[in-house]
TORSEMAR-309464 format. One record per residue: residue in one letter; x, y, z of N, C-alpha, C in turn. Coordinates in pm, 1 decimal, m for minus. Layout:
<nodes>
A X Y Z X Y Z X Y Z
...
</nodes>
This chain:
<nodes>
M m4739.4 m15246.3 13551.6 m4743.0 m15118.5 13618.3 m4644.4 m15120.8 13735.2
I m4576.7 m15013.7 13755.4 m4479.6 m15003.5 13863.7 m4552.2 m14953.8 13987.3
R m4543.2 m15030.7 14094.7 m4608.2 m14991.4 14219.7 m4519.9 m14893.9 14295.1
G m4580.2 m14789.7 14348.4 m4507.8 m14694.8 14430.8 m4414.4 m14603.9 14354.1
A m4421.3 m14604.1 14224.3 m4334.6 m14516.5 14145.8 m4411.5 m14466.1 14025.7
A m4376.6 m14350.0 13982.1 m4437.2 m14294.2 13861.3 m4324.8 m14258.8 13766.4
I m4346.3 m14283.4 13640.1 m4246.9 m14246.8 13540.0 m4307.2 m14138.3 13453.5
L m4237.0 m14028.2 13444.1 m4282.5 m13915.9 13364.7 m4186.6 m13896.0 13248.6
I m4237.4 m13854.3 13137.5 m4150.9 m13817.1 13026.5 m4167.6 m13667.4 13006.7
L m4059.7 m13595.2 13025.8 m4061.2 m13451.1 13009.5 m4013.8 m13419.2 12868.7
I m4088.2 m13336.5 12800.3 m4055.1 m13304.7 12662.2 m4007.6 m13160.5 12654.6
F m3891.3 m13141.5 12599.2 m3836.4 m13009.6 12576.4 m3825.2 m12993.4 12425.4
S m3926.8 m12944.5 12362.4 m3928.3 m12939.2 12216.7 m3820.2 m12847.4 12163.7
G m3754.6 m12895.8 12060.1 m3652.1 m12818.0 11993.0 m3519.0 m12811.8 12064.6
F m3498.9 m12886.4 12170.3 m3373.0 m12881.8 12243.9 m3263.7 m12951.0 12164.3
V m3146.9 m12894.9 12172.6 m3030.9 m12949.6 12104.2 m2924.1 m12977.8 12208.2
C m2861.2 m13091.8 12199.7 m2756.8 m13128.2 12294.7 m2635.8 m13037.3 12275.6
Q m2586.7 m12979.1 12385.3 m2473.5 m12887.8 12378.6 m2367.0 m12926.9 12480.6
A m2347.4 m13054.5 12503.6 m2258.3 m13101.7 12608.7 m2114.0 m13056.7 12589.0
D m2069.4 m13038.3 12464.6 m1929.6 m13005.6 12441.3 m1896.3 m12860.4 12474.7
S m1994.3 m12774.4 12497.2 m1969.2 m12633.8 12525.6 m1952.7 m12604.7 12674.6
F m1984.0 m12700.8 12759.8 m1984.5 m12679.0 12902.9 m1907.7 m12788.7 12974.5
S m1858.9 m12755.5 13094.1 m1790.4 m12857.1 13173.5 m1828.1 m12840.3 13320.3
I m1819.1 m12950.6 13391.8 m1847.0 m12951.2 13535.3 m1716.6 m12923.6 13609.5
F m1723.9 m12845.3 13715.3 m1608.2 m12824.4 13802.3 m1651.2 m12850.4 13945.7
E m1554.4 m12880.8 14030.3 m1582.6 m12912.4 14170.1 m1513.5 m12811.5 14259.8
E m1584.6 m12774.5 14367.0 m1532.3 m12680.6 14465.5 m1592.0 m12717.0 14601.1
N m1509.5 m12745.7 14698.6 m1556.1 m12779.7 14833.7 m1657.8 m12893.8 14834.3
G m1637.9 m12993.7 14749.0 m1724.7 m13110.7 14747.1 m1855.7 m13092.5 14672.5
K m1877.8 m12977.5 14614.3 m1998.6 m12948.8 14536.2 m1957.0 m12923.5 14390.8
V m2051.5 m12936.4 14298.0 m2019.9 m12916.7 14156.6 m2100.1 m12802.2 14096.2
G m2041.8 m12742.6 13992.7 m2103.5 m12633.9 13916.9 m2070.5 m12650.7 13770.0
I m2109.3 m12552.8 13688.7 m2087.5 m12559.4 13543.6 m2013.2 m12434.6 13497.4
R m1913.3 m12457.5 13409.7 m1839.6 m12349.6 13343.3 m1859.1 m12361.4 13192.7
N m1845.7 m12248.2 13123.3 m1847.5 m12253.0 12977.0 m1705.0 m12274.6 12926.4
Q m1687.4 m12277.4 12794.4 m1556.0 m12303.5 12734.4 m1452.9 m12198.5 12772.6
K m1497.8 m12076.3 12799.6 m1406.7 m11968.3 12837.9 m1363.8 m11977.9 12983.7
G m1430.0 m12064.6 13061.4 m1399.5 m12077.9 13203.1 m1489.0 m11995.5 13293.1
D m1585.9 m11924.0 13233.2 m1680.3 m11845.5 13313.1 m1774.3 m11939.0 13388.3
V m1799.3 m11909.3 13515.4 m1890.8 m11989.9 13596.4 m2033.9 m11951.9 13559.5
L m2108.9 m12049.6 13510.6 m2250.2 m12028.1 13476.3 m2341.6 m12070.7 13589.7
V m2307.1 m12182.2 13653.9 m2381.8 m12233.4 13768.4 m2279.8 m12255.2 13879.9
P m2292.2 m12182.4 13990.8 m2196.0 m12197.8 14100.6 m2195.1 m12339.8 14155.9
A m2084.6 m12377.1 14216.1 m2070.3 m12510.6 14275.4 m2156.2 m12518.7 14401.7
A m2277.8 m12570.9 14385.3 m2371.4 m12579.6 14497.0 m2451.9 m12709.2 14495.0
F m2412.7 m12804.6 14409.0 m2493.8 m12924.0 14387.4 m2413.4 m13050.9 14411.8
E m2484.2 m13158.4 14448.6 m2420.1 m13288.7 14468.1 m2375.0 m13345.8 14334.2
A m2453.6 m13321.5 14230.1 m2422.1 m13368.7 14095.2 m2496.9 m13282.6 13995.5
L m2445.3 m13279.2 13873.6 m2510.8 m13210.5 13762.7 m2510.7 m13303.9 13643.2
G m2611.6 m13293.7 13560.2 m2626.3 m13382.1 13445.2 m2743.9 m13473.6 13469.0
W m2719.7 m13603.6 13457.8 m2829.6 m13699.6 13465.8 m2794.5 m13811.1 13563.8
S m2895.1 m13873.7 13618.3 m2874.0 m13972.4 13724.1 m2801.9 m14097.6 13676.9
D m2788.3 m14118.1 13546.2 m2710.1 m14232.0 13496.0 m2560.8 m14199.4 13490.1
G m2522.7 m14080.1 13537.1 m2382.6 m14041.0 13540.9 m2337.2 m13961.5 13420.1
S m2421.6 m13947.8 13319.0 m2384.1 m13871.0 13200.0 m2407.9 m13722.0 13224.7
F m2344.4 m13639.5 13143.2 m2362.4 m13494.8 13153.1 m2390.1 m13439.2 13014.9
S m2494.8 m13360.1 13004.6 m2523.6 m13284.9 12883.4 m2609.6 m13165.9 12921.2
V m2604.1 m13065.7 12836.4 m2689.2 m12948.0 12850.4 m2775.4 m12944.7 12725.2
I m2906.1 m12942.9 12745.5 m3000.2 m12945.6 12635.6 m3072.1 m12811.9 12632.7
E m3038.7 m12730.3 12533.6 m3097.3 m12596.2 12521.2 m3091.4 m12521.3 12654.7
N m2970.3 m12518.7 12711.6 m2941.7 m12448.3 12837.1 m3010.1 m12507.5 12959.9
V m3047.4 m12634.7 12954.4 m3112.6 m12703.1 13065.7 m3036.8 m12831.6 13096.7
T m3022.8 m12863.2 13226.6 m2962.4 m12989.5 13268.6 m3023.8 m13032.9 13401.2
G m2988.4 m13150.4 13445.4 m3036.7 m13200.3 13573.0 m2942.5 m13161.4 13686.5
Y m2995.4 m13158.7 13807.3 m2915.3 m13132.9 13927.3 m2962.2 m13225.4 14038.6
R m2869.8 m13257.9 14130.2 m2904.9 m13341.0 14245.0 m2878.7 m13264.1 14374.0
L m2981.3 m13261.1 14457.5 m2973.8 m13202.7 14591.5 m3045.3 m13297.3 14686.6
N m2986.2 m13320.7 14801.7 m3046.1 m13409.4 14901.6 m3085.3 m13544.7 14841.6
N m2999.0 m13593.5 14752.2 m3014.7 m13724.3 14689.1 m3138.5 m13736.2 14599.6
H m3193.3 m13623.9 14555.1 m3305.2 m13622.1 14461.5 m3269.3 m13531.2 14343.6
W m3334.1 m13555.1 14231.3 m3302.5 m13485.4 14107.1 m3408.7 m13383.6 14067.9
G m3364.3 m13277.9 14003.7 m3452.1 m13175.6 13947.2 m3387.7 m13120.8 13821.2
I m3451.4 m13022.7 13760.7 m3401.1 m12962.8 13636.5 m3381.9 m12813.4 13657.9
L m3268.6 m12761.6 13609.3 m3241.6 m12618.2 13615.3 m3183.7 m12571.8 13483.6
N m3185.8 m12439.5 13463.5 m3122.4 m12384.6 13343.7 m2988.4 m12322.6 13381.7
L m2916.3 m12275.2 13283.0 m2782.1 m12222.9 13308.6 m2782.1 m12084.4 13372.6
K m2899.6 m12028.5 13397.3 m2911.1 m11904.7 13473.2 m2937.8 m11936.5 13620.6
K m2929.5 m12067.8 13655.5 m2957.4 m12121.0 13789.3 m3101.1 m12092.9 13831.6
E m3191.1 m12097.4 13733.6 m3333.8 m12089.8 13760.8 m3385.2 m12233.3 13764.4
F m3455.7 m12268.2 13870.6 m3503.3 m12404.2 13886.9 m3629.4 m12426.2 13804.3
I m3622.0 m12520.1 13710.5 m3735.8 m12555.6 13626.8 m3828.8 m12648.6 13704.2
T m3770.3 m12745.2 13776.6 m3846.5 m12832.2 13866.1 m3772.1 m12839.4 13999.4
Q m3842.9 m12875.1 14103.2 m3780.6 m12899.1 14231.8 m3709.3 m13034.1 14227.6
A m3618.8 m13056.2 14320.3 m3546.6 m13183.7 14329.4 m3634.0 m13285.0 14402.5
T m3726.1 m13347.0 14328.0 m3819.5 m13442.5 14386.6 m3817.2 m13576.7 14314.8
Y m3730.2 m13593.9 14216.7 m3729.5 m13715.2 14135.6 m3621.4 m13812.0 14182.0
E m3652.2 m13940.7 14175.7 m3556.5 m14046.0 14208.9 m3447.9 m14054.4 14101.8
S m3487.3 m14032.1 13975.8 m3389.9 m14034.5 13867.6 m3437.7 m13946.9 13752.9
L m3340.2 m13893.6 13678.3 m3363.0 m13817.6 13555.3 m3263.2 m13869.8 13454.8
V m3311.4 m13914.1 13338.6 m3222.4 m13967.1 13235.8 m3255.6 m13900.3 13102.9
Y m3153.6 m13845.3 13039.7 m3172.4 m13787.5 12906.6 m3192.7 m13902.1 12808.9
A m3305.3 m13900.9 12738.2 m3342.3 m14011.2 12649.6 m3320.1 m13977.5 12503.0
G m3251.1 m13869.3 12474.0 m3223.9 m13832.1 12336.4 m3327.6 m13735.2 12283.6
A m3290.2 m13667.9 12176.5 m3375.9 m13569.6 12109.8 m3432.0 m13470.3 12210.9
E m3560.1 m13476.0 12237.4 m3624.2 m13379.1 12325.9 m3689.5 m13443.2 12446.8
Y m3636.4 m13556.9 12490.8 m3699.0 m13631.7 12599.9 m3606.9 m13650.4 12719.9
V m3665.0 m13631.4 12837.8 m3601.1 m13665.4 12964.1 m3699.0 m13755.7 13036.8
I m3650.7 m13868.9 13084.5 m3736.3 m13961.4 13158.1 m3711.6 m13939.4 13306.7
A m3818.7 m13908.5 13378.2 m3810.5 m13881.6 13521.3 m3887.7 m13988.7 13596.7
R m3828.0 m14038.6 13705.0 m3894.4 m14138.3 13788.7 m3911.0 m14077.6 13927.4
K m4032.0 m14087.9 13977.5 m4063.3 m14029.6 14107.4 m4133.3 m14133.6 14192.8
K m4086.7 m14149.7 14313.9 m4149.7 m14243.8 14406.8 m4274.8 m14178.2 14464.6
L m4381.9 m14251.8 14458.8 m4507.6 m14201.7 14512.1 m4537.8 m14270.2 14644.6
T m4598.7 m14196.1 14734.7 m4641.2 m14253.7 14860.8 m4783.1 m14308.0 14840.4
P m4801.9 m14436.7 14863.5 m4935.6 m14492.3 14843.1 m5036.3 m14431.0 14940.8
R m5153.7 m14408.4 14890.0 m5259.3 m14353.6 14974.7 m5324.0 m14464.8 15053.6
K m5352.5 m14434.4 15176.6 m5423.5 m14530.9 15260.5 m5572.6 m14498.2 15251.9
P m5653.6 m14601.0 15231.8 m5798.1 m14572.0 15223.9 m5850.3 m14520.5 15358.0
K m5939.7 m14423.3 15350.5 m6000.2 m14368.9 15470.7 m6133.3 m14438.8 15493.8
L m6153.2 m14481.7 15613.8 m6281.7 m14542.1 15649.3 m6372.8 m14432.8 15699.2
V m6487.6 m14425.9 15639.7 m6585.1 m14324.5 15680.0 m6698.5 m14396.4 15752.0
A m6725.3 m14353.2 15872.9 m6830.2 m14418.9 15953.3 m6965.7 m14359.0 15926.3
</nodes>
């Protein structure tokens, strides 16, 4: 068991990898996503896009984003699926994303 960390597996059923249809662009030190036509789908407002292992893919219009050194999931409409609270997000193939989140251990309360 991993102490102080939780590993979650997020399942996106039916998702298909679409990495070749989108590209990351950089503007003023932030990154965003464009489609093949060059249209901006996600404005450049993030530290990183894709997955914490450095790879980039869009799975059924969903990808990872990094803000304040933490990861979350958003769609290409810039709707946040999860908040940026994860230490890492890794696309594990098919319909799986593995998320790792650091947990703060609870201190036992003494009741008198």
